[in-house]
N, C-alpha and C positions, 0 to 999 in steps of 0.2 A: 416416474411411471407415466405421468401426464405428458411429458415431453416425448416419450417413446411413441405414443399414439398421435399426438398433435403435430409433431415436426413433419412427417410425410405429407399431411394435409396442407400445412403452410407452404411446403415446397411446391406441391402440385398446383396450388391455387395462385400463388404469387410469384415465386422465383422462376419457375420453368418458362412462363410467358415472357418475363423480362429478359431472359437470356436468349430467346429465339431470334435467329437471323430473319431479315426481311423475307417473307414468303413470295412476294411479288415485286416487280419493278416499281419503283416510286417515280411518279411524274412531277413531283415537287421540284420546282426550279428547272424543269425540262425546257429545252430550247428547240426551235425549228432546226432541222438537219441542214448541215452545210457540206458541200463536197459530194462525191459519189461513193458508192460502196466498193467498187473494184479495188483490189489490192490486198496487202497482207496486214492483219490486225494482231495485236499482242495484248495479252491480259495485263491490266494495269490496276493500281490500288482503287481507283474510282473516286467518286465524290462522297460527301457526307451522307447523302440520301441513298446512294447506290454503291456501297463499298463492297469490293470483291470479297467473297467468302464462300466456303463450301463445308459440308459436313453431313450429319445424319439426324434423322428423327426416329424415335422408337418409343413404343408404349411399354411401361413396366408396372408391375404391382409391387409397391414398396411398403411392407408391413401393413398390407390390407388397403393401401391407398392407391388410387389410379394416378399415374404420373406420366406425362409426355416429356420425355427427355430429348433435349436438343443439344447436339455438339457441333461446334464450328471452328474454323480456322481461316486466317487470311493468307496462309502459306499456300498460295495457288499460283501456278504458272500455266502458260499455254499460248496458242496462236490459232488464227483462222485465216483462210484464204477465200476471197470472193472473186470470182471470174464474171465480169459483167454485173449481173444482179443475182448470181447463183453462188451459194456457199458450197464450195467444192471440197474443202478439207478443214478439219478442226481437231485439235487435241488439247485436253486439259489435264494437268497433273496436280494432285493434292498430296501434301506431306501429311500422312495420316497421324504421325506422332504429335503434330501440332494441334490436333482437334481436342478441344476442351469443353467441359460442361462446368457447372458450379461446384462439382465435387472432385477434389483431387484423388480421393480413394477410387471413385468410379473410373476416373481417367487412367489411373495406374492399371486397373484391371483391363480396361479397353486396349491400352497400348501393348501390354505384355501377354495376358492370357487369351484375349479375344482376337486381336488383330496381329500379334507377333510382329510389331513394327521393326524390330531389330533385323528380321529376315525379310519382311515385306514393307519397306518404308513408304511406298507410294500407292495411291489409287489413281487410275487413269480412265478417261473417256476419250474415245476416238470416233470421229464421224465415219459412218459407213456409206451413206447415200447422200447425193446432192440435195440441197434445200433451196427452193425458190424464194428469194427475198424481195421480189419485185413489188409485192403488195404492201411492204412496210410503209407506214405513214411517215411523212416528213414534217409534221406539224407538232411534234412533241408528244404524241399519243402512242399507244402500244398496239401491237398485233401479236397473234399467237401462231406459231408454226410447229409442225410435227417433225421431230428430229429422231433419226435412227442411228444407232452406233453400237460400239462395243465397250462395255464397262468391265474393268478389271479390278477385283478386290482380292488381296492376298495373291494366290497363284492361279486363280480361275478367271477366265474371260468369257462373258456371255453377251448375246445381243439384247439390247434394250431399246425402248422407244419412250419419248417424253414430249408432252406439250410444253413448248418453251415460249415464254413471253419476251418479246424483243422491243426495245426502244432505240430509236435514233434521236440523239440529242446533241446539237452542235456537231462536233467532229467525232463524237463517241458513239459506240454501240454498247448496249447493256442487255444482258439476257439472264433470265432466271427460270427455274423449274425444279421439279422433284421427280425422281425416278423411283417408282415402287420396286422394292426388292424383297425376296425371300432370302434371309441371311444364310440358311443352310445350303442354298444353291451355290453359294460362293465359298463353301467350306468354313463359314463363320458360325461358331456355336454360341447361341444366345444364352447368357448366364442364367442359371437357376440355382440360387444359393440358399433356399429356404425362406429367408426374410425378404428376398427380392426375386421376382420372376419376370424375365424379359421376353416379349413377343418375338416370334421368329420372322415376323414381317415388319417392315419399316420403309424408310425412304432415304435415298441419297439426294441431298439438296444442294443447290448452287445459286449464286448471284454473282455474275461475272461481268465486269466492265472491261471494255477493250478500246484501245487507241490505235489509230492507223499509223503504220510505219512511214 
């Protein structure tokens, strides 16, 4: 009985934070930028401090305990095109079935009942409007740019905007951000199973490292 009530508190207090992907770009070991921005960039695994990952964050009530659930995967692909110092095109694809949390039971529900990954295996973001990158620092520090695009979850595509933190380090580009979403807008039903209730609002999160082709 004690475990029934204490376990969710332990999870929410200790485990959830440990499993969270980096929310911001890390400048640890960042280097001064080399080369120019123009060209085609491809999503790469990244470094130990800025490893490519994407997923979601959502709040739930688990047996009376407040829990922030974070799911992530490194199964991310994509590319970006920079013309001069302007980002003119970008697309990122996430293999949704690869997103995991600390709970295999939750992940099974997420893959099958919530996201139906057998039918809709990927989530995508496509840039809609050009982004000026001319103000990006070259000294290993970051800047924030506003990015507008189309997010597709399951079979619905909607316009979204996000503040994206960008780092130029050596020959690499690193970008991170969170896109606030209302799950029902994308046809995603937030589970409510009695012992657990999941908010209808959350975020789609990403930390993407790119190398120039």
